[in-house]
PDB file of N, CA, C and O in Angstrom:
ATOM      1  N   MET A   1      71.798 171.530  73.695  1.00  0.00           N
ATOM      2  CA  MET A   1      71.488 171.461  74.927  1.00  0.00           C
ATOM      3  C   MET A   1      72.200 170.704  76.076  1.00  0.00           C
ATOM      4  O   MET A   1      72.253 171.087  77.245  1.00  0.00           O
ATOM      5  N   LYS A   2      72.692 169.674  75.612  1.00  0.00           N
ATOM      6  CA  LYS A   2      73.592 168.804  76.338  1.00  0.00           C
ATOM      7  C   LYS A   2      74.852 169.572  76.803  1.00  0.00           C
ATOM      8  O   LYS A   2      75.252 169.477  77.963  1.00  0.00           O
ATOM      9  N   ASP A   3      75.434 170.294  75.924  1.00  0.00           N
ATOM     10  CA  ASP A   3      76.609 171.118  76.037  1.00  0.00           C
ATOM     11  C   ASP A   3      76.249 172.127  77.363  1.00  0.00           C
ATOM     12  O   ASP A   3      77.056 172.317  78.273  1.00  0.00           O
ATOM     13  N   LEU A   4      75.084 172.653  77.317  1.00  0.00           N
ATOM     14  CA  LEU A   4      74.794 173.629  78.537  1.00  0.00           C
ATOM     15  C   LEU A   4      74.680 172.884  79.638  1.00  0.00           C
ATOM     16  O   LEU A   4      74.992 173.446  80.688  1.00  0.00           O
ATOM     17  N   GLN A   5      74.243 171.542  79.703  1.00  0.00           N
ATOM     18  CA  GLN A   5      74.246 170.863  81.009  1.00  0.00           C
ATOM     19  C   GLN A   5      75.740 170.550  81.480  1.00  0.00           C
ATOM     20  O   GLN A   5      76.064 170.222  82.621  1.00  0.00           O
ATOM     21  N   ASN A   6      76.448 170.688  80.561  1.00  0.00           N
ATOM     22  CA  ASN A   6      77.886 170.387  81.100  1.00  0.00           C
ATOM     23  C   ASN A   6      78.544 171.603  81.669  1.00  0.00           C
ATOM     24  O   ASN A   6      79.685 171.471  82.113  1.00  0.00           O
ATOM     25  N   TRP A   7      77.995 172.705  81.708  1.00  0.00           N
ATOM     26  CA  TRP A   7      78.421 174.034  82.193  1.00  0.00           C
ATOM     27  C   TRP A   7      78.897 173.984  83.604  1.00  0.00           C
ATOM     28  O   TRP A   7      79.876 174.656  83.928  1.00  0.00           O
ATOM     29  N   ARG A   8      78.166 173.108  84.612  1.00  0.00           N
ATOM     30  CA  ARG A   8      78.553 172.920  85.981  1.00  0.00           C
ATOM     31  C   ARG A   8      79.856 172.251  86.032  1.00  0.00           C
ATOM     32  O   ARG A   8      80.565 172.397  87.028  1.00  0.00           O
ATOM     33  N   ILE A   9      80.221 171.546  85.063  1.00  0.00           N
ATOM     34  CA  ILE A   9      81.658 170.736  85.294  1.00  0.00           C
ATOM     35  C   ILE A   9      82.718 171.400  84.454  1.00  0.00           C
ATOM     36  O   ILE A   9      83.807 170.869  84.236  1.00  0.00           O
ATOM     37  N   SER A  10      82.375 172.541  84.005  1.00  0.00           N
ATOM     38  CA  SER A  10      83.218 173.333  83.277  1.00  0.00           C
ATOM     39  C   SER A  10      84.427 173.934  84.213  1.00  0.00           C
ATOM     40  O   SER A  10      84.329 173.805  85.433  1.00  0.00           O
ATOM     41  N   ASP A  11      85.466 174.532  83.691  1.00  0.00           N
ATOM     42  CA  ASP A  11      86.670 174.910  84.625  1.00  0.00           C
ATOM     43  C   ASP A  11      86.407 176.330  85.121  1.00  0.00           C
ATOM     44  O   ASP A  11      87.023 177.318  84.722  1.00  0.00           O
ATOM     45  N   GLY A  12      85.367 176.334  86.088  1.00  0.00           N
ATOM     46  CA  GLY A  12      85.018 177.725  86.596  1.00  0.00           C
ATOM     47  C   GLY A  12      84.610 178.681  85.843  1.00  0.00           C
ATOM     48  O   GLY A  12      84.578 179.809  86.336  1.00  0.00           O
ATOM     49  N   ILE A  13      84.239 178.505  84.608  1.00  0.00           N
ATOM     50  CA  ILE A  13      83.480 179.619  84.065  1.00  0.00           C
ATOM     51  C   ILE A  13      82.089 179.929  84.250  1.00  0.00           C
ATOM     52  O   ILE A  13      81.291 179.023  84.488  1.00  0.00           O
ATOM     53  N   ASP A  14      81.690 181.259  84.152  1.00  0.00           N
ATOM     54  CA  ASP A  14      80.409 181.659  84.700  1.00  0.00           C
ATOM     55  C   ASP A  14      79.390 181.213  83.521  1.00  0.00           C
ATOM     56  O   ASP A  14      79.758 180.992  82.367  1.00  0.00           O
ATOM     57  N   PHE A  15      78.160 181.122  83.944  1.00  0.00           N
ATOM     58  CA  PHE A  15      77.143 180.514  83.005  1.00  0.00           C
ATOM     59  C   PHE A  15      76.960 181.346  81.710  1.00  0.00           C
ATOM     60  O   PHE A  15      76.817 180.836  80.599  1.00  0.00           O
ATOM     61  N   ILE A  16      76.978 182.624  81.951  1.00  0.00           N
ATOM     62  CA  ILE A  16      76.692 183.656  80.832  1.00  0.00           C
ATOM     63  C   ILE A  16      77.899 183.465  79.762  1.00  0.00           C
ATOM     64  O   ILE A  16      77.719 183.324  78.552  1.00  0.00           O
ATOM     65  N   SER A  17      79.019 183.482  80.341  1.00  0.00           N
ATOM     66  CA  SER A  17      80.341 183.173  79.331  1.00  0.00           C
ATOM     67  C   SER A  17      80.115 181.824  78.701  1.00  0.00           C
ATOM     68  O   SER A  17      80.376 181.728  77.502  1.00  0.00           O
ATOM     69  N   TYR A  18      79.655 180.741  79.364  1.00  0.00           N
ATOM     70  CA  TYR A  18      79.559 179.498  78.766  1.00  0.00           C
ATOM     71  C   TYR A  18      78.580 179.439  77.773  1.00  0.00           C
ATOM     72  O   TYR A  18      78.808 178.751  76.779  1.00  0.00           O
ATOM     73  N   VAL A  19      77.304 180.176  77.900  1.00  0.00           N
ATOM     74  CA  VAL A  19      76.390 180.197  76.957  1.00  0.00           C
ATOM     75  C   VAL A  19      77.030 180.832  75.725  1.00  0.00           C
ATOM     76  O   VAL A  19      76.921 180.313  74.614  1.00  0.00           O
ATOM     77  N   LYS A  20      77.723 182.004  75.950  1.00  0.00           N
ATOM     78  CA  LYS A  20      78.268 182.802  74.793  1.00  0.00           C
ATOM     79  C   LYS A  20      79.288 181.786  73.998  1.00  0.00           C
ATOM     80  O   LYS A  20      79.334 181.747  72.769  1.00  0.00           O
ATOM     81  N   TYR A  21      80.006 181.065  74.760  1.00  0.00           N
ATOM     82  CA  TYR A  21      80.830 180.068  73.985  1.00  0.00           C
ATOM     83  C   TYR A  21      80.317 179.024  73.182  1.00  0.00           C
ATOM     84  O   TYR A  21      80.807 178.638  72.120  1.00  0.00           O
ATOM     85  N   ILE A  22      79.172 178.528  73.816  1.00  0.00           N
ATOM     86  CA  ILE A  22      78.233 177.521  73.045  1.00  0.00           C
ATOM     87  C   ILE A  22      77.678 178.063  71.838  1.00  0.00           C
ATOM     88  O   ILE A  22      77.609 177.339  70.845  1.00  0.00           O
ATOM     89  N   ILE A  23      77.246 179.330  71.802  1.00  0.00           N
ATOM     90  CA  ILE A  23      76.662 180.087  70.780  1.00  0.00           C
ATOM     91  C   ILE A  23      77.700 180.185  69.642  1.00  0.00           C
ATOM     92  O   ILE A  23      77.392 180.143  68.451  1.00  0.00           O
ATOM     93  N   ALA A  24      78.986 180.325  70.123  1.00  0.00           N
ATOM     94  CA  ALA A  24      79.957 180.749  69.224  1.00  0.00           C
ATOM     95  C   ALA A  24      80.400 179.641  68.410  1.00  0.00           C
ATOM     96  O   ALA A  24      80.648 179.712  67.207  1.00  0.00           O
ATOM     97  N   VAL A  25      80.493 178.504  69.213  1.00  0.00           N
ATOM     98  CA  VAL A  25      80.952 177.141  68.590  1.00  0.00           C
ATOM     99  C   VAL A  25      80.068 176.470  67.713  1.00  0.00           C
ATOM    100  O   VAL A  25      80.502 175.725  66.834  1.00  0.00           O
ATOM    101  N   THR A  26      78.484 176.740  67.938  1.00  0.00           N
ATOM    102  CA  THR A  26      77.664 175.987  67.274  1.00  0.00           C
ATOM    103  C   THR A  26      77.020 176.882  66.177  1.00  0.00           C
ATOM    104  O   THR A  26      76.189 176.345  65.444  1.00  0.00           O
ATOM    105  N   ASP A  27      77.331 178.228  65.990  1.00  0.00           N
ATOM    106  CA  ASP A  27      76.856 179.138  65.121  1.00  0.00           C
ATOM    107  C   ASP A  27      77.671 178.927  63.805  1.00  0.00           C
ATOM    108  O   ASP A  27      78.855 179.257  63.726  1.00  0.00           O
ATOM    109  N   PRO A  28      76.971 178.356  62.770  1.00  0.00           N
ATOM    110  CA  PRO A  28      77.747 177.996  61.372  1.00  0.00           C
ATOM    111  C   PRO A  28      78.046 179.300  60.776  1.00  0.00           C
ATOM    112  O   PRO A  28      78.940 179.223  59.934  1.00  0.00           O
ATOM    113  N   GLU A  29      77.607 180.379  60.942  1.00  0.00           N
ATOM    114  CA  GLU A  29      77.779 181.589  60.236  1.00  0.00           C
ATOM    115  C   GLU A  29      78.875 182.475  60.954  1.00  0.00           C
ATOM    116  O   GLU A  29      78.658 182.826  62.114  1.00  0.00           O
ATOM    117  N   TYR A  30      80.076 182.863  60.301  1.00  0.00           N
ATOM    118  CA  TYR A  30      81.112 183.512  60.810  1.00  0.00           C
ATOM    119  C   TYR A  30      80.671 184.870  60.836  1.00  0.00           C
ATOM    120  O   TYR A  30      80.145 185.323  59.819  1.00  0.00           O
ATOM    121  N   ARG A  31      80.818 185.632  61.915  1.00  0.00           N
ATOM    122  CA  ARG A  31      80.580 187.107  62.196  1.00  0.00           C
ATOM    123  C   ARG A  31      81.604 187.850  62.557  1.00  0.00           C
ATOM    124  O   ARG A  31      81.699 187.919  63.782  1.00  0.00           O
ATOM    125  N   PRO A  32      82.570 188.551  61.860  1.00  0.00           N
ATOM    126  CA  PRO A  32      83.664 189.192  62.386  1.00  0.00           C
ATOM    127  C   PRO A  32      83.208 190.202  63.686  1.00  0.00           C
ATOM    128  O   PRO A  32      82.138 190.807  63.622  1.00  0.00           O
ATOM    129  N   GLY A  33      83.898 190.306  64.597  1.00  0.00           N
ATOM    130  CA  GLY A  33      83.528 191.152  65.691  1.00  0.00           C
ATOM    131  C   GLY A  33      82.151 190.921  66.185  1.00  0.00           C
ATOM    132  O   GLY A  33      81.435 191.903  66.382  1.00  0.00           O
ATOM    133  N   PHE A  34      81.749 189.839  66.383  1.00  0.00           N
ATOM    134  CA  PHE A  34      80.362 189.330  66.854  1.00  0.00           C
ATOM    135  C   PHE A  34      80.238 189.815  68.379  1.00  0.00           C
ATOM    136  O   PHE A  34      81.085 189.533  69.227  1.00  0.00           O
ATOM    137  N   ASN A  35      79.203 190.501  68.605  1.00  0.00           N
ATOM    138  CA  ASN A  35      78.878 190.865  69.928  1.00  0.00           C
ATOM    139  C   ASN A  35      77.349 190.412  70.233  1.00  0.00           C
ATOM    140  O   ASN A  35      76.539 190.490  69.310  1.00  0.00           O
ATOM    141  N   ILE A  36      76.971 189.981  71.399  1.00  0.00           N
ATOM    142  CA  ILE A  36      75.511 189.662  71.626  1.00  0.00           C
ATOM    143  C   ILE A  36      75.153 190.787  72.475  1.00  0.00           C
ATOM    144  O   ILE A  36      75.962 191.348  73.213  1.00  0.00           O
ATOM    145  N   THR A  37      73.908 191.115  72.358  1.00  0.00           N
ATOM    146  CA  THR A  37      73.399 192.141  73.351  1.00  0.00           C
ATOM    147  C   THR A  37      72.712 191.301  74.409  1.00  0.00           C
ATOM    148  O   THR A  37      72.330 190.135  74.301  1.00  0.00           O
ATOM    149  N   LEU A  38      72.628 192.095  75.428  1.00  0.00           N
ATOM    150  CA  LEU A  38      71.942 191.480  76.656  1.00  0.00           C
ATOM    151  C   LEU A  38      70.537 191.023  76.324  1.00  0.00           C
ATOM    152  O   LEU A  38      70.124 189.992  76.855  1.00  0.00           O
ATOM    153  N   LYS A  39      69.778 191.697  75.499  1.00  0.00           N
ATOM    154  CA  LYS A  39      68.430 191.484  75.118  1.00  0.00           C
ATOM    155  C   LYS A  39      68.285 190.214  74.373  1.00  0.00           C
ATOM    156  O   LYS A  39      67.373 189.421  74.605  1.00  0.00           O
ATOM    157  N   LYS A  40      69.354 190.001  73.318  1.00  0.00           N
ATOM    158  CA  LYS A  40      69.042 188.679  72.543  1.00  0.00           C
ATOM    159  C   LYS A  40      69.768 187.491  73.520  1.00  0.00           C
ATOM    160  O   LYS A  40      69.467 186.313  73.324  1.00  0.00           O
ATOM    161  N   LEU A  41      70.643 187.823  74.475  1.00  0.00           N
ATOM    162  CA  LEU A  41      71.088 186.692  75.448  1.00  0.00           C
ATOM    163  C   LEU A  41      69.868 186.272  76.126  1.00  0.00           C
ATOM    164  O   LEU A  41      69.541 185.085  76.153  1.00  0.00           O
ATOM    165  N   VAL A  42      69.213 187.155  76.651  1.00  0.00           N
ATOM    166  CA  VAL A  42      67.893 186.765  77.254  1.00  0.00           C
ATOM    167  C   VAL A  42      66.917 186.220  76.539  1.00  0.00           C
ATOM    168  O   VAL A  42      66.305 185.321  77.116  1.00  0.00           O
ATOM    169  N   GLU A  43      66.573 186.493  75.430  1.00  0.00           N
ATOM    170  CA  GLU A  43      65.828 185.733  74.376  1.00  0.00           C
ATOM    171  C   GLU A  43      66.170 184.408  74.372  1.00  0.00           C
ATOM    172  O   GLU A  43      65.352 183.539  74.674  1.00  0.00           O
ATOM    173  N   ILE A  44      67.585 184.108  73.981  1.00  0.00           N
ATOM    174  CA  ILE A  44      68.074 182.691  73.994  1.00  0.00           C
ATOM    175  C   ILE A  44      68.017 181.909  75.244  1.00  0.00           C
ATOM    176  O   ILE A  44      67.940 180.684  75.156  1.00  0.00           O
ATOM    177  N   LEU A  45      68.045 182.419  76.269  1.00  0.00           N
ATOM    178  CA  LEU A  45      68.142 181.814  77.608  1.00  0.00           C
ATOM    179  C   LEU A  45      66.521 181.578  77.862  1.00  0.00           C
ATOM    180  O   LEU A  45      66.139 180.587  78.483  1.00  0.00           O
ATOM    181  N   ASP A  46      65.746 182.401  77.421  1.00  0.00           N
ATOM    182  CA  ASP A  46      64.172 182.174  77.588  1.00  0.00           C
ATOM    183  C   ASP A  46      63.738 180.924  76.740  1.00  0.00           C
ATOM    184  O   ASP A  46      62.892 180.168  77.216  1.00  0.00           O
ATOM    185  N   ARG A  47      64.295 180.668  75.470  1.00  0.00           N
ATOM    186  CA  ARG A  47      64.149 179.709  74.515  1.00  0.00           C
ATOM    187  C   ARG A  47      64.656 178.453  75.276  1.00  0.00           C
ATOM    188  O   ARG A  47      63.983 177.424  75.332  1.00  0.00           O
ATOM    189  N   ILE A  48      65.981 178.600  75.912  1.00  0.00           N
ATOM    190  CA  ILE A  48      66.231 177.355  76.434  1.00  0.00           C
ATOM    191  C   ILE A  48      65.538 176.830  77.389  1.00  0.00           C
ATOM    192  O   ILE A  48      65.221 175.641  77.396  1.00  0.00           O
ATOM    193  N   ILE A  49      65.189 177.770  78.412  1.00  0.00           N
ATOM    194  CA  ILE A  49      64.086 177.421  79.424  1.00  0.00           C
ATOM    195  C   ILE A  49      62.865 176.713  78.981  1.00  0.00           C
ATOM    196  O   ILE A  49      62.442 175.718  79.568  1.00  0.00           O
ATOM    197  N   ILE A  50      62.285 177.248  77.911  1.00  0.00           N
ATOM    198  CA  ILE A  50      61.164 176.709  77.236  1.00  0.00           C
ATOM    199  C   ILE A  50      61.368 175.257  76.882  1.00  0.00           C
ATOM    200  O   ILE A  50      60.375 174.539  77.001  1.00  0.00           O
ATOM    201  N   ILE A  51      62.377 174.762  76.508  1.00  0.00           N
ATOM    202  CA  ILE A  51      62.666 173.493  75.910  1.00  0.00           C
ATOM    203  C   ILE A  51      63.320 172.599  76.611  1.00  0.00           C
ATOM    204  O   ILE A  51      63.529 171.441  76.249  1.00  0.00           O
ATOM    205  N   SER A  52      63.793 173.284  78.013  1.00  0.00           N
ATOM    206  CA  SER A  52      64.631 172.217  78.940  1.00  0.00           C
ATOM    207  C   SER A  52      63.571 171.410  79.747  1.00  0.00           C
ATOM    208  O   SER A  52      62.582 171.945  80.248  1.00  0.00           O
ATOM    209  N   SER A  53      63.832 170.191  79.826  1.00  0.00           N
ATOM    210  CA  SER A  53      63.068 169.300  80.676  1.00  0.00           C
ATOM    211  C   SER A  53      63.375 169.696  82.321  1.00  0.00           C
ATOM    212  O   SER A  53      62.450 169.516  83.114  1.00  0.00           O
ATOM    213  N   PHE A  54      64.456 170.142  82.737  1.00  0.00           N
ATOM    214  CA  PHE A  54      65.008 170.522  83.734  1.00  0.00           C
ATOM    215  C   PHE A  54      64.401 171.868  84.443  1.00  0.00           C
ATOM    216  O   PHE A  54      64.678 172.262  85.576  1.00  0.00           O
ATOM    217  N   SER A  55      63.529 172.464  83.529  1.00  0.00           N
ATOM    218  CA  SER A  55      63.220 173.929  84.266  1.00  0.00           C
ATOM    219  C   SER A  55      61.767 173.726  84.659  1.00  0.00           C
ATOM    220  O   SER A  55      61.134 172.762  84.229  1.00  0.00           O
ATOM    221  N   CYS A  56      61.285 174.544  85.399  1.00  0.00           N
ATOM    222  CA  CYS A  56      60.043 174.532  86.100  1.00  0.00           C
ATOM    223  C   CYS A  56      58.833 174.587  85.192  1.00  0.00           C
ATOM    224  O   CYS A  56      58.888 175.361  84.236  1.00  0.00           O
ATOM    225  N   ILE A  57      57.837 173.916  85.363  1.00  0.00           N
ATOM    226  CA  ILE A  57      56.789 173.968  84.155  1.00  0.00           C
ATOM    227  C   ILE A  57      56.041 175.454  84.198  1.00  0.00           C
ATOM    228  O   ILE A  57      55.627 176.049  83.203  1.00  0.00           O
ATOM    229  N   ASP A  58      55.968 175.882  85.468  1.00  0.00           N
ATOM    230  CA  ASP A  58      55.233 177.360  85.655  1.00  0.00           C
ATOM    231  C   ASP A  58      56.127 178.477  84.938  1.00  0.00           C
ATOM    232  O   ASP A  58      55.583 179.418  84.360  1.00  0.00           O
ATOM    233  N   LEU A  59      57.382 178.355  84.990  1.00  0.00           N
ATOM    234  CA  LEU A  59      58.484 179.143  84.274  1.00  0.00           C
ATOM    235  C   LEU A  59      58.440 179.112  82.984  1.00  0.00           C
ATOM    236  O   LEU A  59      58.537 180.120  82.284  1.00  0.00           O
ATOM    237  N   ARG A  60      58.252 177.646  82.445  1.00  0.00           N
ATOM    238  CA  ARG A  60      58.167 177.476  81.078  1.00  0.00           C
ATOM    239  C   ARG A  60      56.909 178.259  80.567  1.00  0.00           C
ATOM    240  O   ARG A  60      56.976 178.997  79.584  1.00  0.00           O
ATOM    241  N   ARG A  61      55.759 178.061  81.282  1.00  0.00           N
ATOM    242  CA  ARG A  61      54.464 178.725  80.781  1.00  0.00           C
ATOM    243  C   ARG A  61      54.592 180.116  80.692  1.00  0.00           C
ATOM    244  O   ARG A  61      54.274 180.769  79.698  1.00  0.00           O
ATOM    245  N   LYS A  62      55.197 180.710  82.042  1.00  0.00           N
ATOM    246  CA  LYS A  62      55.207 182.235  81.953  1.00  0.00           C
ATOM    247  C   LYS A  62      56.137 182.746  80.859  1.00  0.00           C
ATOM    248  O   LYS A  62      55.856 183.841  80.372  1.00  0.00           O
ATOM    249  N   ILE A  63      57.195 182.103  80.415  1.00  0.00           N
ATOM    250  CA  ILE A  63      58.156 182.474  79.331  1.00  0.00           C
ATOM    251  C   ILE A  63      57.365 182.476  78.031  1.00  0.00           C
ATOM    252  O   ILE A  63      57.464 183.392  77.215  1.00  0.00           O
ATOM    253  N   LYS A  64      56.571 181.412  77.866  1.00  0.00           N
ATOM    254  CA  LYS A  64      55.926 181.231  76.598  1.00  0.00           C
ATOM    255  C   LYS A  64      54.989 182.189  76.296  1.00  0.00           C
ATOM    256  O   LYS A  64      54.801 182.612  75.156  1.00  0.00           O
ATOM    257  N   LYS A  65      54.211 182.656  77.581  1.00  0.00           N
ATOM    258  CA  LYS A  65      53.261 183.828  77.448  1.00  0.00           C
ATOM    259  C   LYS A  65      53.856 185.193  76.923  1.00  0.00           C
ATOM    260  O   LYS A  65      53.246 186.038  76.268  1.00  0.00           O
ATOM    261  N   LYS A  66      55.281 185.245  77.379  1.00  0.00           N
ATOM    262  CA  LYS A  66      55.855 186.401  77.004  1.00  0.00           C
ATOM    263  C   LYS A  66      56.054 186.603  75.613  1.00  0.00           C
ATOM    264  O   LYS A  66      56.017 187.734  75.128  1.00  0.00           O
ATOM    265  N   TYR A  67      56.287 185.459  74.860  1.00  0.00           N
ATOM    266  CA  TYR A  67      56.467 185.580  73.369  1.00  0.00           C
ATOM    267  C   TYR A  67      55.423 185.371  72.408  1.00  0.00           C
ATOM    268  O   TYR A  67      55.667 185.198  71.214  1.00  0.00           O
ATOM    269  N   ILE A  68      54.074 185.382  72.973  1.00  0.00           N
ATOM    270  CA  ILE A  68      52.923 185.102  72.259  1.00  0.00           C
ATOM    271  C   ILE A  68      52.231 186.433  71.891  1.00  0.00           C
ATOM    272  O   ILE A  68      51.180 186.426  71.249  1.00  0.00           O
TER     273      ILE A  68
END
């Protein structure tokens, strides 16, 4: 999570590319030709929102309901 908070100070990389980079460097399983789908990326971002203290409480509740 701390790595994602550093996104704003990265060298001009957009947020989605930064998330993809974080996933790649923190995922212990090697996957040749790894491609992430937009649906999977949305799920990952939703999970980040749910656990992030800097996200809006109403948004966290809304996303939690989405996965119940």
